[in-house]
Every structure is written in structure tokens, then in C-alpha cells.
C-alpha positions in Angstrom: 186.4 220.5 184.1 189.1 219.4 181.6 188.1 217.8 178.3 190.1 214.6 178.2 188.5 212.8 175.3 191.0 211.6 172.7 190.1 213.9 169.8 191.9 216.5 167.6 192.0 220.1 168.6 189.1 222.4 168.1 188.4 226.1 168.5 185.3 227.3 170.2 184.8 230.9 169.6 182.8 233.7 171.1 182.2 235.2 167.7 179.7 236.5 165.3 180.0 234.5 162.0 182.9 232.2 161.5 183.4 230.4 158.2 184.1 226.7 158.2 187.2 225.6 156.4 188.2 222.1 155.2 190.7 222.0 158.1 189.5 221.8 161.7 186.6 224.2 162.0 187.5 227.8 161.6 189.9 229.5 159.2 190.7 231.9 162.0 188.9 231.9 165.3 186.7 235.0 165.2 185.2 237.2 167.8 182.9 235.9 170.5 179.9 237.5 168.9 178.7 241.0 168.4 177.4 242.8 171.3 177.1 246.1 173.0 175.8 247.8 176.0 176.3 251.2 177.7 178.9 251.1 180.4 177.3 250.1 183.7 178.3 250.6 187.3 180.1 247.2 187.2 183.3 247.4 185.2 186.2 249.8 184.6 186.4 253.6 184.5 189.0 254.5 182.0 191.3 257.4 182.6 194.0 258.8 180.3 197.5 258.6 181.9 200.0 259.9 179.3 199.8 257.4 176.5 198.4 254.7 178.7 194.9 254.1 179.9 194.5 253.3 183.6 191.6 251.1 184.5 190.0 251.6 187.9 188.2 248.5 189.2 184.7 248.8 190.7 183.4 246.3 193.2 180.2 244.5 192.8 177.3 245.9 194.9 176.8 242.4 196.3 178.9 239.2 196.1 178.0 237.0 193.2 175.9 233.9 193.5 177.7 230.5 193.3 176.2 227.4 191.6 177.8 224.6 193.6 175.8 221.7 192.1 175.3 223.2 188.6 175.0 220.7 185.8 175.4 221.6 182.1 171.8 220.5 181.4 170.6 223.0 183.9 171.2 225.8 181.5 171.6 224.1 178.1 169.5 225.6 175.4 166.7 223.2 174.1 168.1 223.5 170.5 171.5 222.5 171.9 170.1 219.4 173.6 168.3 218.4 170.4 171.2 218.9 168.0 173.7 217.3 170.4 171.5 214.1 170.4 171.7 214.2 166.6 175.4 214.3 166.7 175.6 211.5 169.2 173.5 209.4 166.9 176.2 209.4 164.2 177.7 205.9 164.3 181.5 205.6 164.5 182.2 209.3 164.9 184.8 208.8 167.7 186.7 206.0 165.9 186.7 207.8 162.6 188.1 211.0 164.1 191.0 209.1 165.7 191.9 207.4 162.5 191.7 210.6 160.4 193.9 212.9 162.3 196.7 212.1 164.7 198.7 213.7 167.5 200.9 215.8 165.1 198.0 218.1 164.2 197.2 218.6 167.9 200.8 219.4 168.7 201.1 221.9 165.9 197.9 223.8 167.0 199.0 223.6 170.7 202.4 225.1 170.0 201.0 227.7 167.6 198.7 229.1 170.3 200.9 228.9 173.4 204.1 230.0 171.6 202.7 233.3 170.6 200.7 234.3 173.7 201.2 235.3 177.4 200.1 232.7 180.0 197.9 234.3 182.6 198.5 233.4 186.3 198.5 234.8 189.8 201.8 236.4 188.9 201.0 237.4 185.3 198.0 239.7 184.6 196.6 238.6 187.9 193.5 240.7 187.6 192.4 238.7 184.5 193.3 235.5 186.3 191.0 236.4 189.2 188.1 237.0 186.8 188.6 233.5 185.3 188.9 231.8 188.6 185.8 233.4 190.0 183.8 232.6 186.8 184.9 229.0 187.0 183.9 228.8 190.7 180.5 230.2 189.9 179.9 227.7 187.2 181.3 224.8 189.2 184.0 223.9 186.7 187.8 223.6 186.9 189.5 226.7 185.5 191.4 226.1 182.3 194.6 227.9 181.4 194.2 231.3 180.0 196.4 233.1 177.4 196.4 236.7 176.1 197.4 237.1 172.5 198.3 240.3 170.6 195.7 240.9 167.9 193.7 243.8 166.5 190.7 241.5 166.0 188.5 241.3 169.2 188.2 237.6 169.8 188.2 234.8 172.5 188.3 231.1 171.9 188.8 227.8 173.6 191.2 225.1 172.5 190.5 221.5 173.6 193.3 219.0 173.2 193.0 215.3 173.8 194.3 214.2 177.2 195.5 217.8 177.9 194.1 220.7 179.9 192.0 223.0 177.7 192.8 226.6 177.5 191.2 229.9 176.6 192.8 232.5 174.4 191.8 236.2 174.6 193.0 238.8 172.2 194.3 242.1 173.4 191.8 244.2 171.4 188.9 242.4 173.2 190.4 243.4 176.5 190.6 247.0 175.4 187.0 247.0 174.1 185.2 245.5 177.2 184.7 246.4 180.8 185.8 244.0 183.5 182.3 242.6 183.9 181.9 242.2 180.2 185.3 240.5 179.9 184.3 238.1 182.6 181.1 237.3 180.7 183.2 236.4 177.7 185.4 234.1 179.8 182.2 232.5 181.2 180.9 232.0 177.7 184.1 230.1 176.9 183.8 228.1 180.1 180.3 227.2 179.1 181.7 225.4 176.0 183.9 223.3 178.3 181.1 222.7 180.8 178.9 221.3 178.1 181.7 219.3 176.4 181.1 221.2 173.2 184.8 220.7 172.2 184.3 217.0 171.8 181.3 217.0 169.5 182.5 220.0 167.5 185.8 218.3 166.8 184.2 215.0 165.9 181.6 216.6 163.6 184.3 218.6 161.8 186.5 215.6 161.4 183.7 213.6 159.9 182.9 216.4 157.5 186.5 216.7 156.5 186.8 213.0 155.9 183.7 212.9 153.8 185.1 215.6 151.5 187.9 213.3 150.5 185.4 210.8 149.0 184.2 211.8 145.5 180.5 212.4 144.7 178.7 210.5 147.4 181.2 211.6 150.0 180.7 215.3 149.1 176.9 214.9 149.4 177.4 213.4 152.9 179.7 216.3 153.8 177.2 219.0 152.8 174.5 217.3 154.9 176.9 217.1 157.9 178.0 220.7 157.5 174.4 221.9 157.6 173.8 219.8 160.7 177.0 221.0 162.3 176.2 224.7 161.7 172.8 224.2 163.2 174.4 222.7 166.3 177.1 225.4 166.5 174.4 228.1 166.5 172.4 226.4 169.2 175.6 225.8 171.3 176.3 229.5 171.3 172.9 230.2 172.8 173.8 227.8 175.6 177.1 229.5 176.3 175.4 232.9 176.3 173.4 231.5 179.2 176.6 230.5 181.0 177.8 234.1 180.6 174.6 235.3 182.2 174.9 232.9 185.1 178.3 234.5 185.9 177.5 238.2 185.1 174.1 237.8 186.8 173.0 240.9 184.9 171.5 240.5 181.3 172.7 244.0 180.3 176.3 242.9 180.7 175.9 240.0 178.2 173.8 242.1 175.8 176.4 244.8 176.0 179.2 242.4 174.9 177.1 241.3 171.9 176.4 244.9 171.0 180.0 246.0 171.2 181.2 243.1 169.0 178.4 244.0 166.5 179.6 247.6 166.1 181.5 249.1 168.9 184.9 250.5 169.7 186.4 252.1 172.9 185.9 255.7 171.7 182.1 255.3 171.5 181.5 252.9 174.4 179.9 255.4 176.6 177.3 256.3 174.0 176.0 252.8 173.5 172.6 251.9 174.8 171.5 248.3 175.6 167.8 249.1 175.6 168.1 250.6 172.1 169.9 247.4 170.9 167.2 245.2 172.3 164.6 247.4 170.6 166.6 246.8 167.4 166.3 243.1 168.0 162.6 243.3 168.3 162.4 245.3 165.1 164.4 242.6 163.3 161.9 240.0 164.5 159.0 242.1 163.2 160.7 242.7 159.8 161.3 239.0 159.4 157.9 237.8 160.4 156.4 237.8 156.9 156.9 234.8 154.6 159.4 236.7 152.5 161.2 238.0 155.6 161.3 234.5 157.1 162.9 233.2 153.9 165.5 236.0 153.8 166.3 235.5 157.5 166.9 231.7 157.0 169.1 232.4 154.0 171.1 234.9 156.0 171.7 232.6 158.9 171.9 229.1 157.4 175.7 229.3 156.7 176.6 231.1 159.9 178.3 229.3 162.8 176.8 231.8 165.2 173.3 233.3 165.5 172.9 237.0 164.5 173.9 239.3 167.4 170.4 240.8 167.7 168.9 237.4 168.0 171.3 236.4 170.7 170.6 239.5 172.6 166.9 238.9 172.4 167.4 235.2 173.5 169.4 236.1 176.6 167.0 238.9 177.5 164.1 236.5 177.4 165.9 233.8 179.3 166.9 236.3 182.0 163.1 236.7 182.7 162.3 233.0 182.5 161.2 230.8 185.4 164.1 228.5 184.5 166.7 231.2 185.2 165.0 232.4 188.3 164.9 228.8 189.7 168.6 228.5 189.2 169.2 231.7 191.1 167.1 230.4 194.0 169.3 227.3 194.1 172.5 229.3 194.2 174.6 230.4 197.2 176.1 233.8 197.6 179.9 233.9 197.8 180.8 234.9 201.4 183.4 237.6 200.6 183.0 240.7 198.4 185.3 240.5 195.5 186.3 242.9 192.7 184.7 242.2 189.4 
């Protein structure tokens, strides 16, 4: 599903804690979000071949479920619904955004991203292309373009351009860090942003905040209020997209593993990571922050983050995977007829 609303570009990142800048959202798109899990039976086995690492694909035990009639509100997090309504209530947001920034900014950001990356297709990194196409099919959304960019920072983000097909950018270090199943979960997270039209509202809110900062005194007070509201929305939107990742992975340990690896993982210790231990860590964080002082410190830690803490995201997705809502979605789904590599 292409985002065709006339609005400036915007990054939607699968990351841990991006800082907002007085430009268009993030100073630099950061990693999806922290996450780790021990390698499961779904993914890659890595073997050393000289200086290169050969990855051997492993098939799914059963074909994935397909959500043919899936709507964004079927999996949207309640906080995302609530904060999206608040953004929609801001009068003149669309018109103000169009007046503030024109097509030149869009073109600069577009050329910056596609001019320094490799476009993925059936004939270029076809394996990654297959993961994207399958994830898009499962979520009932049109597959965007996908680019791979050289970077030592594990990251994936989505760029939505007015009137143009959106695209996802994945950094090479993220590909090295994750298994195939985990990488597909990241792609599904990014697709979740597009499925839910997050690009539109994120762009508009950032534009309005940017415009308010150009107005002395009163304008800055408005900007601070909007920034707080925007960050609350960003954090809730990430919870929604983690659910999209689960709908594609169809195994909560895959999604939790991604969060764990991005919190503190690297390829050399991947086989020592333990999803259950990370979830226990999340529960211990909840316990430590349950007191009045802990609650205050927790809010202070998270109020300026664009993404929820990795342990909290892991706990959220683990709980949703055992919910009646998630099970109902699985019952509605159809299984893809042919077995495919994942």
C-alpha cells in the first residue's frame, strides 16, 4: 500500500531511541530497536568459507499464515489508536505542512537514500527480495521498494515521499546481525508503518513542530507541547509495528530476539543469547519500577525517547502473542499453499 499523501519525506525507524532534530524527525535514522533471541530453527546457519560467511537457508516447518482481509486497526495498539486521534484533531496540520516545506526537500532526501544504496529486486539480492514480498503478502499490503545501504550501524527505516512509492532501507550490519526470520520480522515492522499510514502523521506532526520553533516565545511553547505529544505517539506506533512483525514471524521469540540483539548483541555471541532470560529481565524491570520512585525514574527515562525501551517492547509483544486478539487473527488467516524458504 503506497503512501500517496502530499507531505514531506519522513523516516520511520525500527530503532531503540532516536533523537528528534529541528529538521524532519531524526538526525540519523537509528536501529529498529534493541532485541535479542537465541538462534532458533528458523533462520540461517552460518559457516565460515574463507573470509566470507555462507548462509544456509532453513525452511519453515509449515507454510506461514496469510491475512487476506487484514486491516490496520486489527492489530493497532490501543495507545497508537488514542494518540493518532489526537494528531488528527490538530486543525490545519495538512495545509501547514504543505506550505512549510516543498518538493525540493523531498527530492534531496530521495536522492540521498537511493543514490548511496543497492536496489533489491528479483535479480539483485533476490533472497532478501523474497522475504519482503512474502511479508507484504502476509500483511495484505503492496510491497515497497527495498534498498540495502552500507553502514556499521544496524538499522532499518522507511521513507515515505508524497505521490511516490515508499521504500525501505536496510543497513548491511543489520543483515549480518540477524537470521533470515529475524530480518523478515524487521521488514514486517517497517511494512507495519506503511500499513498504518504512520508516515503521514509522523511527517505532519514534525513539520508543525518545526514551524512552531520559528515563532518566538509562544511558538516555542507550542513546539514543546507538540514534541511531547509526538514522542508519545511515536512510542505507541512502534508497539503497533512490533505486532506487525509478529503477524509475519508467527513466533514471538523471533521478534523478541530482534529486540534483544539490537539492545546488546553482535554476530560473535548470537548463539549464546537467550530469549527467555531477556523476558525475565523485562519482568525484573517492571518490578524494579513499580514503586513510586521507580515509576518516576522510569517516566523520566522514557519521556524523551522516540521508541519504548527494548525490554518493555519485548514484554508487550510476549503478552500480545498470548492474547485473545492475536489468537482470533490467527484463526481468520489462511495458510499459504506452498512451502517457502524463510
